[in-house]
CHARMM-style PDB file with segment names, atoms N, HN, CA, C and O in Angstrom:
ATOM      1  N   MET     1     -97.021  -9.560  46.052  1.00  0.00      PROA
ATOM      2  CA  MET     1     -96.227 -10.474  45.261  1.00  0.00      PROA
ATOM      3  C   MET     1     -95.054  -9.709  44.646  1.00  0.00      PROA
ATOM      4  O   MET     1     -95.224  -8.607  44.125  1.00  0.00      PROA
ATOM      5  N   LYS     2     -93.877 -10.302  44.714  1.00  0.00      PROA
ATOM      6  HN  LYS     2     -93.739 -11.197  45.137  1.00  0.00      PROA
ATOM      7  CA  LYS     2     -92.705  -9.684  44.124  1.00  0.00      PROA
ATOM      8  C   LYS     2     -92.801  -9.706  42.610  1.00  0.00      PROA
ATOM      9  O   LYS     2     -93.355 -10.633  42.019  1.00  0.00      PROA
ATOM     10  N   GLU     3     -92.261  -8.690  42.006  1.00  0.00      PROA
ATOM     11  HN  GLU     3     -91.810  -7.937  42.487  1.00  0.00      PROA
ATOM     12  CA  GLU     3     -92.316  -8.587  40.548  1.00  0.00      PROA
ATOM     13  C   GLU     3     -91.549  -9.718  39.864  1.00  0.00      PROA
ATOM     14  O   GLU     3     -91.914 -10.125  38.762  1.00  0.00      PROA
ATOM     15  N   SER     4     -90.496 -10.230  40.498  1.00  0.00      PROA
ATOM     16  HN  SER     4     -90.199  -9.899  41.394  1.00  0.00      PROA
ATOM     17  CA  SER     4     -89.689 -11.284  39.890  1.00  0.00      PROA
ATOM     18  C   SER     4     -90.251 -12.682  40.125  1.00  0.00      PROA
ATOM     19  O   SER     4     -89.722 -13.654  39.587  1.00  0.00      PROA
ATOM     20  N   GLN     5     -91.308 -12.799  40.914  1.00  0.00      PROA
ATOM     21  HN  GLN     5     -91.739 -12.009  41.352  1.00  0.00      PROA
ATOM     22  CA  GLN     5     -91.888 -14.102  41.220  1.00  0.00      PROA
ATOM     23  C   GLN     5     -92.612 -14.674  40.002  1.00  0.00      PROA
ATOM     24  O   GLN     5     -93.345 -13.964  39.313  1.00  0.00      PROA
ATOM     25  N   ILE     6     -92.399 -15.958  39.748  1.00  0.00      PROA
ATOM     26  HN  ILE     6     -91.804 -16.534  40.307  1.00  0.00      PROA
ATOM     27  CA  ILE     6     -93.064 -16.627  38.627  1.00  0.00      PROA
ATOM     28  C   ILE     6     -94.469 -16.994  39.081  1.00  0.00      PROA
ATOM     29  O   ILE     6     -94.635 -17.685  40.086  1.00  0.00      PROA
ATOM     30  N   THR     7     -95.479 -16.540  38.354  1.00  0.00      PROA
ATOM     31  HN  THR     7     -95.344 -15.978  37.538  1.00  0.00      PROA
ATOM     32  CA  THR     7     -96.858 -16.767  38.781  1.00  0.00      PROA
ATOM     33  C   THR     7     -97.424 -18.094  38.295  1.00  0.00      PROA
ATOM     34  O   THR     7     -98.309 -18.655  38.941  1.00  0.00      PROA
ATOM     35  N   ASN     8     -96.943 -18.596  37.191  1.00  0.00      PROA
ATOM     36  HN  ASN     8     -96.224 -18.140  36.666  1.00  0.00      PROA
ATOM     37  CA  ASN     8     -97.462 -19.855  36.673  1.00  0.00      PROA
ATOM     38  C   ASN     8     -96.319 -20.660  36.064  1.00  0.00      PROA
ATOM     39  O   ASN     8     -96.156 -20.681  34.844  1.00  0.00      PROA
ATOM     40  N   PRO     9     -95.518 -21.328  36.917  1.00  0.00      PROA
ATOM     41  CA  PRO     9     -94.319 -22.003  36.402  1.00  0.00      PROA
ATOM     42  C   PRO     9     -94.601 -23.122  35.419  1.00  0.00      PROA
ATOM     43  O   PRO     9     -93.802 -23.353  34.512  1.00  0.00      PROA
ATOM     44  N   HSD    10     -95.722 -23.828  35.572  1.00  0.00      PROA
ATOM     45  HN  HSD    10     -96.372 -23.641  36.309  1.00  0.00      PROA
ATOM     46  CA  HSD    10     -96.028 -24.929  34.655  1.00  0.00      PROA
ATOM     47  C   HSD    10     -96.295 -24.402  33.248  1.00  0.00      PROA
ATOM     48  O   HSD    10     -95.785 -24.943  32.267  1.00  0.00      PROA
ATOM     49  N   ALA    11     -97.086 -23.358  33.158  1.00  0.00      PROA
ATOM     50  HN  ALA    11     -97.501 -22.918  33.955  1.00  0.00      PROA
ATOM     51  CA  ALA    11     -97.381 -22.773  31.844  1.00  0.00      PROA
ATOM     52  C   ALA    11     -96.115 -22.241  31.206  1.00  0.00      PROA
ATOM     53  O   ALA    11     -95.901 -22.412  30.006  1.00  0.00      PROA
ATOM     54  N   MET    12     -95.269 -21.596  32.003  1.00  0.00      PROA
ATOM     55  HN  MET    12     -95.442 -21.457  32.979  1.00  0.00      PROA
ATOM     56  CA  MET    12     -94.020 -21.049  31.480  1.00  0.00      PROA
ATOM     57  C   MET    12     -93.130 -22.181  30.960  1.00  0.00      PROA
ATOM     58  O   MET    12     -92.514 -22.056  29.902  1.00  0.00      PROA
ATOM     59  N   PHE    13     -93.066 -23.281  31.706  1.00  0.00      PROA
ATOM     60  HN  PHE    13     -93.566 -23.383  32.566  1.00  0.00      PROA
ATOM     61  CA  PHE    13     -92.275 -24.427  31.273  1.00  0.00      PROA
ATOM     62  C   PHE    13     -92.744 -24.932  29.908  1.00  0.00      PROA
ATOM     63  O   PHE    13     -91.933 -25.095  28.997  1.00  0.00      PROA
ATOM     64  N   PHE    14     -94.046 -25.179  29.763  1.00  0.00      PROA
ATOM     65  HN  PHE    14     -94.705 -25.047  30.504  1.00  0.00      PROA
ATOM     66  CA  PHE    14     -94.571 -25.701  28.503  1.00  0.00      PROA
ATOM     67  C   PHE    14     -94.386 -24.717  27.363  1.00  0.00      PROA
ATOM     68  O   PHE    14     -94.075 -25.116  26.241  1.00  0.00      PROA
ATOM     69  N   GLU    15     -94.573 -23.444  27.639  1.00  0.00      PROA
ATOM     70  HN  GLU    15     -94.825 -23.119  28.551  1.00  0.00      PROA
ATOM     71  CA  GLU    15     -94.397 -22.445  26.583  1.00  0.00      PROA
ATOM     72  C   GLU    15     -92.952 -22.389  26.104  1.00  0.00      PROA
ATOM     73  O   GLU    15     -92.701 -22.245  24.907  1.00  0.00      PROA
ATOM     74  N   LYS    16     -92.004 -22.503  27.024  1.00  0.00      PROA
ATOM     75  HN  LYS    16     -92.208 -22.620  27.996  1.00  0.00      PROA
ATOM     76  CA  LYS    16     -90.584 -22.431  26.655  1.00  0.00      PROA
ATOM     77  C   LYS    16     -90.099 -23.717  25.986  1.00  0.00      PROA
ATOM     78  O   LYS    16     -89.257 -23.664  25.089  1.00  0.00      PROA
ATOM     79  N   VAL    17     -90.615 -24.859  26.406  1.00  0.00      PROA
ATOM     80  HN  VAL    17     -91.298 -24.902  27.135  1.00  0.00      PROA
ATOM     81  CA  VAL    17     -90.122 -26.140  25.909  1.00  0.00      PROA
ATOM     82  C   VAL    17     -90.800 -26.553  24.610  1.00  0.00      PROA
ATOM     83  O   VAL    17     -90.118 -26.956  23.668  1.00  0.00      PROA
ATOM     84  N   PHE    18     -92.110 -26.463  24.538  1.00  0.00      PROA
ATOM     85  HN  PHE    18     -92.663 -26.136  25.304  1.00  0.00      PROA
ATOM     86  CA  PHE    18     -92.822 -27.021  23.394  1.00  0.00      PROA
ATOM     87  C   PHE    18     -92.870 -26.125  22.169  1.00  0.00      PROA
ATOM     88  O   PHE    18     -93.429 -26.522  21.146  1.00  0.00      PROA
ATOM     89  N   VAL    19     -92.303 -24.937  22.240  1.00  0.00      PROA
ATOM     90  HN  VAL    19     -91.849 -24.615  23.071  1.00  0.00      PROA
ATOM     91  CA  VAL    19     -92.141 -24.157  21.011  1.00  0.00      PROA
ATOM     92  C   VAL    19     -90.945 -24.676  20.222  1.00  0.00      PROA
ATOM     93  O   VAL    19     -90.754 -24.316  19.060  1.00  0.00      PROA
ATOM     94  N   ARG    20     -90.141 -25.526  20.860  1.00  0.00      PROA
ATOM     95  HN  ARG    20     -90.296 -25.819  21.803  1.00  0.00      PROA
ATOM     96  CA  ARG    20     -89.002 -26.142  20.177  1.00  0.00      PROA
ATOM     97  C   ARG    20     -89.490 -27.335  19.361  1.00  0.00      PROA
ATOM     98  O   ARG    20     -90.077 -28.275  19.897  1.00  0.00      PROA
ATOM     99  N   LYS    21     -89.239 -27.280  18.078  1.00  0.00      PROA
ATOM    100  HN  LYS    21     -88.762 -26.517  17.642  1.00  0.00      PROA
ATOM    101  CA  LYS    21     -89.695 -28.320  17.156  1.00  0.00      PROA
ATOM    102  C   LYS    21     -89.123 -29.689  17.512  1.00  0.00      PROA
ATOM    103  O   LYS    21     -89.824 -30.695  17.404  1.00  0.00      PROA
ATOM    104  N   ASP    22     -87.868 -29.743  17.933  1.00  0.00      PROA
ATOM    105  HN  ASP    22     -87.299 -28.926  18.021  1.00  0.00      PROA
ATOM    106  CA  ASP    22     -87.252 -31.023  18.270  1.00  0.00      PROA
ATOM    107  C   ASP    22     -87.915 -31.664  19.489  1.00  0.00      PROA
ATOM    108  O   ASP    22     -88.095 -32.881  19.527  1.00  0.00      PROA
ATOM    109  N   VAL    23     -88.272 -30.871  20.463  1.00  0.00      PROA
ATOM    110  HN  VAL    23     -88.125 -29.882  20.432  1.00  0.00      PROA
ATOM    111  CA  VAL    23     -88.926 -31.393  21.665  1.00  0.00      PROA
ATOM    112  C   VAL    23     -90.332 -31.870  21.333  1.00  0.00      PROA
ATOM    113  O   VAL    23     -90.737 -32.954  21.754  1.00  0.00      PROA
ATOM    114  N   SER    24     -91.072 -31.075  20.588  1.00  0.00      PROA
ATOM    115  HN  SER    24     -90.744 -30.195  20.246  1.00  0.00      PROA
ATOM    116  CA  SER    24     -92.436 -31.458  20.209  1.00  0.00      PROA
ATOM    117  C   SER    24     -92.443 -32.736  19.375  1.00  0.00      PROA
ATOM    118  O   SER    24     -93.279 -33.615  19.585  1.00  0.00      PROA
ATOM    119  N   SER    25     -91.514 -32.837  18.433  1.00  0.00      PROA
ATOM    120  HN  SER    25     -90.835 -32.123  18.263  1.00  0.00      PROA
ATOM    121  CA  SER    25     -91.419 -34.037  17.606  1.00  0.00      PROA
ATOM    122  C   SER    25     -91.097 -35.269  18.441  1.00  0.00      PROA
ATOM    123  O   SER    25     -91.687 -36.332  18.250  1.00  0.00      PROA
ATOM    124  N   ASP    26     -90.158 -35.116  19.369  1.00  0.00      PROA
ATOM    125  HN  ASP    26     -89.679 -34.252  19.524  1.00  0.00      PROA
ATOM    126  CA  ASP    26     -89.801 -36.243  20.238  1.00  0.00      PROA
ATOM    127  C   ASP    26     -90.984 -36.678  21.100  1.00  0.00      PROA
ATOM    128  O   ASP    26     -91.212 -37.874  21.286  1.00  0.00      PROA
ATOM    129  N   LEU    27     -91.722 -35.731  21.615  1.00  0.00      PROA
ATOM    130  HN  LEU    27     -91.538 -34.760  21.464  1.00  0.00      PROA
ATOM    131  CA  LEU    27     -92.892 -36.067  22.439  1.00  0.00      PROA
ATOM    132  C   LEU    27     -93.893 -36.889  21.625  1.00  0.00      PROA
ATOM    133  O   LEU    27     -94.373 -37.926  22.082  1.00  0.00      PROA
ATOM    134  N   VAL    28     -94.198 -36.425  20.437  1.00  0.00      PROA
ATOM    135  HN  VAL    28     -93.809 -35.583  20.065  1.00  0.00      PROA
ATOM    136  CA  VAL    28     -95.144 -37.144  19.571  1.00  0.00      PROA
ATOM    137  C   VAL    28     -94.594 -38.519  19.217  1.00  0.00      PROA
ATOM    138  O   VAL    28     -95.306 -39.520  19.310  1.00  0.00      PROA
ATOM    139  N   ARG    29     -93.346 -38.568  18.819  1.00  0.00      PROA
ATOM    140  HN  ARG    29     -92.768 -37.755  18.743  1.00  0.00      PROA
ATOM    141  CA  ARG    29     -92.722 -39.817  18.374  1.00  0.00      PROA
ATOM    142  C   ARG    29     -92.680 -40.866  19.485  1.00  0.00      PROA
ATOM    143  O   ARG    29     -92.873 -42.052  19.218  1.00  0.00      PROA
ATOM    144  N   HSD    30     -92.434 -40.452  20.708  1.00  0.00      PROA
ATOM    145  HN  HSD    30     -92.277 -39.488  20.925  1.00  0.00      PROA
ATOM    146  CA  HSD    30     -92.218 -41.410  21.791  1.00  0.00      PROA
ATOM    147  C   HSD    30     -93.447 -41.692  22.655  1.00  0.00      PROA
ATOM    148  O   HSD    30     -93.454 -42.660  23.415  1.00  0.00      PROA
ATOM    149  N   TYR    31     -94.484 -40.860  22.548  1.00  0.00      PROA
ATOM    150  HN  TYR    31     -94.478 -40.074  21.931  1.00  0.00      PROA
ATOM    151  CA  TYR    31     -95.623 -41.061  23.442  1.00  0.00      PROA
ATOM    152  C   TYR    31     -96.944 -41.347  22.749  1.00  0.00      PROA
ATOM    153  O   TYR    31     -97.920 -41.708  23.406  1.00  0.00      PROA
ATOM    154  N   LEU    32     -96.990 -41.195  21.449  1.00  0.00      PROA
ATOM    155  HN  LEU    32     -96.197 -40.901  20.915  1.00  0.00      PROA
ATOM    156  CA  LEU    32     -98.194 -41.583  20.710  1.00  0.00      PROA
ATOM    157  C   LEU    32     -97.995 -42.987  20.157  1.00  0.00      PROA
ATOM    158  O   LEU    32     -96.862 -43.418  19.944  1.00  0.00      PROA
ATOM    159  N   PRO    33     -99.073 -43.690  19.928  1.00  0.00      PROA
ATOM    160  CA  PRO    33     -98.946 -45.035  19.355  1.00  0.00      PROA
ATOM    161  C   PRO    33     -98.263 -44.986  17.982  1.00  0.00      PROA
ATOM    162  O   PRO    33     -98.480 -44.050  17.212  1.00  0.00      PROA
ATOM    163  N   PRO    34     -97.447 -45.986  17.682  1.00  0.00      PROA
ATOM    164  CA  PRO    34     -96.714 -46.008  16.404  1.00  0.00      PROA
ATOM    165  C   PRO    34     -97.613 -45.891  15.178  1.00  0.00      PROA
ATOM    166  O   PRO    34     -97.227 -45.263  14.192  1.00  0.00      PROA
ATOM    167  N   ASP    35     -98.798 -46.481  15.222  1.00  0.00      PROA
ATOM    168  HN  ASP    35     -99.112 -46.991  16.023  1.00  0.00      PROA
ATOM    169  CA  ASP    35     -99.678 -46.392  14.046  1.00  0.00      PROA
ATOM    170  C   ASP    35    -100.173 -44.966  13.830  1.00  0.00      PROA
ATOM    171  O   ASP    35    -100.494 -44.593  12.701  1.00  0.00      PROA
ATOM    172  N   VAL    36    -100.240 -44.171  14.880  1.00  0.00      PROA
ATOM    173  HN  VAL    36     -99.979 -44.474  15.797  1.00  0.00      PROA
ATOM    174  CA  VAL    36    -100.602 -42.753  14.735  1.00  0.00      PROA
ATOM    175  C   VAL    36     -99.401 -41.972  14.205  1.00  0.00      PROA
ATOM    176  O   VAL    36     -99.532 -41.176  13.276  1.00  0.00      PROA
ATOM    177  N   VAL    37     -98.249 -42.201  14.791  1.00  0.00      PROA
ATOM    178  HN  VAL    37     -98.143 -42.847  15.546  1.00  0.00      PROA
ATOM    179  CA  VAL    37     -97.029 -41.495  14.385  1.00  0.00      PROA
ATOM    180  C   VAL    37     -96.722 -41.757  12.911  1.00  0.00      PROA
ATOM    181  O   VAL    37     -96.281 -40.854  12.200  1.00  0.00      PROA
ATOM    182  N   ASP    38     -96.951 -42.972  12.456  1.00  0.00      PROA
ATOM    183  HN  ASP    38     -97.310 -43.705  13.033  1.00  0.00      PROA
ATOM    184  CA  ASP    38     -96.689 -43.320  11.058  1.00  0.00      PROA
ATOM    185  C   ASP    38     -97.537 -42.507  10.079  1.00  0.00      PROA
ATOM    186  O   ASP    38     -97.167 -42.358   8.914  1.00  0.00      PROA
ATOM    187  N   LYS    39     -98.644 -41.994  10.533  1.00  0.00      PROA
ATOM    188  HN  LYS    39     -98.945 -42.115  11.479  1.00  0.00      PROA
ATOM    189  CA  LYS    39     -99.534 -41.210   9.668  1.00  0.00      PROA
ATOM    190  C   LYS    39     -99.207 -39.716   9.682  1.00  0.00      PROA
ATOM    191  O   LYS    39     -99.817 -38.933   8.952  1.00  0.00      PROA
ATOM    192  N   LEU    40     -98.255 -39.333  10.505  1.00  0.00      PROA
ATOM    193  HN  LEU    40     -97.760 -39.969  11.098  1.00  0.00      PROA
ATOM    194  CA  LEU    40     -97.908 -37.922  10.654  1.00  0.00      PROA
ATOM    195  C   LEU    40     -96.615 -37.588   9.916  1.00  0.00      PROA
ATOM    196  O   LEU    40     -95.718 -38.423   9.804  1.00  0.00      PROA
ATOM    197  N   ASP    41     -96.533 -36.382   9.424  1.00  0.00      PROA
ATOM    198  HN  ASP    41     -97.262 -35.703   9.515  1.00  0.00      PROA
ATOM    199  CA  ASP    41     -95.289 -35.856   8.866  1.00  0.00      PROA
ATOM    200  C   ASP    41     -94.708 -34.900   9.900  1.00  0.00      PROA
ATOM    201  O   ASP    41     -95.047 -33.717   9.925  1.00  0.00      PROA
ATOM    202  N   LEU    42     -93.829 -35.422  10.754  1.00  0.00      PROA
ATOM    203  HN  LEU    42     -93.553 -36.383  10.734  1.00  0.00      PROA
ATOM    204  CA  LEU    42     -93.295 -34.629  11.861  1.00  0.00      PROA
ATOM    205  C   LEU    42     -92.411 -33.480  11.399  1.00  0.00      PROA
ATOM    206  O   LEU    42     -92.118 -32.580  12.186  1.00  0.00      PROA
ATOM    207  N   SER    43     -91.987 -33.488  10.163  1.00  0.00      PROA
ATOM    208  HN  SER    43     -92.225 -34.220   9.523  1.00  0.00      PROA
ATOM    209  CA  SER    43     -91.187 -32.372   9.650  1.00  0.00      PROA
ATOM    210  C   SER    43     -92.028 -31.106   9.470  1.00  0.00      PROA
ATOM    211  O   SER    43     -91.487 -30.017   9.278  1.00  0.00      PROA
ATOM    212  N   THR    44     -93.348 -31.257   9.533  1.00  0.00      PROA
ATOM    213  HN  THR    44     -93.787 -32.142   9.689  1.00  0.00      PROA
ATOM    214  CA  THR    44     -94.221 -30.092   9.347  1.00  0.00      PROA
ATOM    215  C   THR    44     -94.694 -29.477  10.666  1.00  0.00      PROA
ATOM    216  O   THR    44     -95.484 -28.533  10.657  1.00  0.00      PROA
ATOM    217  N   ILE    45     -94.221 -30.000  11.792  1.00  0.00      PROA
ATOM    218  HN  ILE    45     -93.579 -30.767  11.799  1.00  0.00      PROA
ATOM    219  CA  ILE    45     -94.627 -29.445  13.090  1.00  0.00      PROA
ATOM    220  C   ILE    45     -94.191 -27.995  13.171  1.00  0.00      PROA
ATOM    221  O   ILE    45     -93.063 -27.647  12.819  1.00  0.00      PROA
ATOM    222  N   GLN    46     -95.095 -27.161  13.637  1.00  0.00      PROA
ATOM    223  HN  GLN    46     -96.011 -27.444  13.923  1.00  0.00      PROA
ATOM    224  CA  GLN    46     -94.764 -25.760  13.836  1.00  0.00      PROA
ATOM    225  C   GLN    46     -95.551 -25.211  15.015  1.00  0.00      PROA
ATOM    226  O   GLN    46     -96.655 -25.668  15.312  1.00  0.00      PROA
ATOM    227  N   SER    47     -94.978 -24.246  15.664  1.00  0.00      PROA
ATOM    228  HN  SER    47     -94.082 -23.875  15.423  1.00  0.00      PROA
ATOM    229  CA  SER    47     -95.635 -23.581  16.784  1.00  0.00      PROA
ATOM    230  C   SER    47     -96.488 -22.443  16.233  1.00  0.00      PROA
ATOM    231  O   SER    47     -96.057 -21.703  15.350  1.00  0.00      PROA
ATOM    232  N   VAL    48     -97.685 -22.313  16.756  1.00  0.00      PROA
ATOM    233  HN  VAL    48     -98.036 -22.914  17.474  1.00  0.00      PROA
ATOM    234  CA  VAL    48     -98.586 -21.247  16.331  1.00  0.00      PROA
ATOM    235  C   VAL    48     -98.789 -20.318  17.518  1.00  0.00      PROA
ATOM    236  O   VAL    48     -99.270 -20.742  18.569  1.00  0.00      PROA
ATOM    237  N   ASN    49     -98.429 -19.076  17.354  1.00  0.00      PROA
ATOM    238  HN  ASN    49     -98.038 -18.732  16.500  1.00  0.00      PROA
ATOM    239  CA  ASN    49     -98.540 -18.103  18.432  1.00  0.00      PROA
ATOM    240  C   ASN    49     -99.947 -17.510  18.441  1.00  0.00      PROA
ATOM    241  O   ASN    49    -100.165 -16.380  18.004  1.00  0.00      PROA
ATOM    242  N   LYS    50    -100.887 -18.289  18.944  1.00  0.00      PROA
ATOM    243  HN  LYS    50    -100.710 -19.207  19.299  1.00  0.00      PROA
ATOM    244  CA  LYS    50    -102.296 -17.889  18.959  1.00  0.00      PROA
ATOM    245  C   LYS    50    -102.940 -18.463  20.206  1.00  0.00      PROA
ATOM    246  O   LYS    50    -102.690 -19.614  20.564  1.00  0.00      PROA
ATOM    247  N   SER    51    -103.755 -17.679  20.857  1.00  0.00      PROA
ATOM    248  HN  SER    51    -103.958 -16.744  20.565  1.00  0.00      PROA
ATOM    249  CA  SER    51    -104.430 -18.151  22.060  1.00  0.00      PROA
ATOM    250  C   SER    51    -105.937 -18.171  21.828  1.00  0.00      PROA
ATOM    251  O   SER    51    -106.498 -17.281  21.189  1.00  0.00      PROA
ATOM    252  N   PHE    52    -106.574 -19.206  22.361  1.00  0.00      PROA
ATOM    253  HN  PHE    52    -106.118 -19.929  22.880  1.00  0.00      PROA
ATOM    254  CA  PHE    52    -108.018 -19.327  22.260  1.00  0.00      PROA
ATOM    255  C   PHE    52    -108.674 -19.264  23.638  1.00  0.00      PROA
ATOM    256  O   PHE    52    -109.860 -19.561  23.780  1.00  0.00      PROA
ATOM    257  N   ILE    53    -107.900 -18.877  24.649  1.00  0.00      PROA
ATOM    258  HN  ILE    53    -106.936 -18.636  24.534  1.00  0.00      PROA
ATOM    259  CA  ILE    53    -108.400 -18.784  26.011  1.00  0.00      PROA
ATOM    260  C   ILE    53    -108.795 -17.333  26.276  1.00  0.00      PROA
ATOM    261  O   ILE    53    -108.037 -16.409  25.980  1.00  0.00      PROA
ATOM    262  N   SER    54    -109.979 -17.145  26.831  1.00  0.00      PROA
ATOM    263  HN  SER    54    -110.595 -17.895  27.071  1.00  0.00      PROA
ATOM    264  CA  SER    54    -110.428 -15.788  27.125  1.00  0.00      PROA
ATOM    265  C   SER    54    -109.573 -15.180  28.241  1.00  0.00      PROA
ATOM    266  O   SER    54    -108.958 -15.904  29.024  1.00  0.00      PROA
ATOM    267  N   ASN    55    -109.541 -13.872  28.307  1.00  0.00      PROA
ATOM    268  HN  ASN    55    -110.041 -13.284  27.671  1.00  0.00      PROA
ATOM    269  CA  ASN    55    -108.761 -13.189  29.335  1.00  0.00      PROA
ATOM    270  C   ASN    55    -109.196 -13.586  30.742  1.00  0.00      PROA
ATOM    271  O   ASN    55    -108.373 -13.611  31.656  1.00  0.00      PROA
ATOM    272  N   ASP    56    -110.474 -13.895  30.927  1.00  0.00      PROA
ATOM    273  HN  ASP    56    -111.143 -13.875  30.184  1.00  0.00      PROA
ATOM    274  CA  ASP    56    -110.981 -14.291  32.245  1.00  0.00      PROA
ATOM    275  C   ASP    56    -110.371 -15.611  32.710  1.00  0.00      PROA
ATOM    276  O   ASP    56    -110.232 -15.836  33.912  1.00  0.00      PROA
ATOM    277  N   LEU    57    -110.010 -16.474  31.783  1.00  0.00      PROA
ATOM    278  HN  LEU    57    -110.123 -16.291  30.806  1.00  0.00      PROA
ATOM    279  CA  LEU    57    -109.528 -17.805  32.137  1.00  0.00      PROA
ATOM    280  C   LEU    57    -108.014 -17.976  32.025  1.00  0.00      PROA
ATOM    281  O   LEU    57    -107.488 -19.028  32.389  1.00  0.00      PROA
ATOM    282  N   LYS    58    -107.308 -16.968  31.531  1.00  0.00      PROA
ATOM    283  HN  LYS    58    -107.734 -16.113  31.235  1.00  0.00      PROA
ATOM    284  CA  LYS    58    -105.862 -17.102  31.306  1.00  0.00      PROA
ATOM    285  C   LYS    58    -105.081 -17.406  32.565  1.00  0.00      PROA
ATOM    286  O   LYS    58    -104.022 -18.030  32.494  1.00  0.00      PROA
ATOM    287  N   ALA    59    -105.575 -16.981  33.719  1.00  0.00      PROA
ATOM    288  HN  ALA    59    -106.435 -16.474  33.777  1.00  0.00      PROA
ATOM    289  CA  ALA    59    -104.849 -17.221  34.966  1.00  0.00      PROA
ATOM    290  C   ALA    59    -104.839 -18.690  35.358  1.00  0.00      PROA
ATOM    291  O   ALA    59    -103.944 -19.133  36.078  1.00  0.00      PROA
ATOM    292  N   ILE    60    -105.839 -19.458  34.885  1.00  0.00      PROA
ATOM    293  HN  ILE    60    -106.566 -19.098  34.300  1.00  0.00      PROA
ATOM    294  CA  ILE    60    -105.925 -20.853  35.298  1.00  0.00      PROA
ATOM    295  C   ILE    60    -105.818 -21.847  34.141  1.00  0.00      PROA
ATOM    296  O   ILE    60    -105.617 -23.039  34.374  1.00  0.00      PROA
ATOM    297  N   TYR    61    -105.949 -21.377  32.903  1.00  0.00      PROA
ATOM    298  HN  TYR    61    -106.112 -20.408  32.714  1.00  0.00      PROA
ATOM    299  CA  TYR    61    -105.845 -22.255  31.744  1.00  0.00      PROA
ATOM    300  C   TYR    61    -104.848 -21.700  30.755  1.00  0.00      PROA
ATOM    301  O   TYR    61    -104.610 -20.493  30.699  1.00  0.00      PROA
ATOM    302  N   SER    62    -104.274 -22.586  29.983  1.00  0.00      PROA
ATOM    303  HN  SER    62    -104.468 -23.566  30.029  1.00  0.00      PROA
ATOM    304  CA  SER    62    -103.314 -22.178  28.977  1.00  0.00      PROA
ATOM    305  C   SER    62    -103.514 -23.002  27.722  1.00  0.00      PROA
ATOM    306  O   SER    62    -104.017 -24.124  27.784  1.00  0.00      PROA
ATOM    307  N   ASP    63    -103.127 -22.457  26.593  1.00  0.00      PROA
ATOM    308  HN  ASP    63    -102.719 -21.545  26.543  1.00  0.00      PROA
ATOM    309  CA  ASP    63    -103.167 -23.250  25.369  1.00  0.00      PROA
ATOM    310  C   ASP    63    -101.881 -23.040  24.604  1.00  0.00      PROA
ATOM    311  O   ASP    63    -101.275 -21.969  24.649  1.00  0.00      PROA
ATOM    312  N   LEU    64    -101.488 -24.045  23.924  1.00  0.00      PROA
ATOM    313  HN  LEU    64    -101.980 -24.915  23.887  1.00  0.00      PROA
ATOM    314  CA  LEU    64    -100.289 -24.022  23.117  1.00  0.00      PROA
ATOM    315  C   LEU    64    -100.541 -24.889  21.906  1.00  0.00      PROA
ATOM    316  O   LEU    64    -100.826 -26.079  22.038  1.00  0.00      PROA
ATOM    317  N   LEU    65    -100.438 -24.307  20.734  1.00  0.00      PROA
ATOM    318  HN  LEU    65    -100.206 -23.340  20.627  1.00  0.00      PROA
ATOM    319  CA  LEU    65    -100.695 -25.061  19.506  1.00  0.00      PROA
ATOM    320  C   LEU    65     -99.394 -25.346  18.796  1.00  0.00      PROA
ATOM    321  OT1 LEU    65     -99.393 -25.973  17.737  1.00  0.00      PROA
TER     322      LEU     65
END
């Protein structure tokens, strides 16, 4: 495998996009039911740089908080 080859493009996409507060807020606002969104304070959304996936599973699973 070439060193420049992307090994997990989907995970990379989500990691790059959903750390953005504006994108995460828009996703919640537009895809969750309005009664759920009304109970949330979207101004408090924050990305947490923490993983709960074991090293054995990182190649096939990803988490993003």
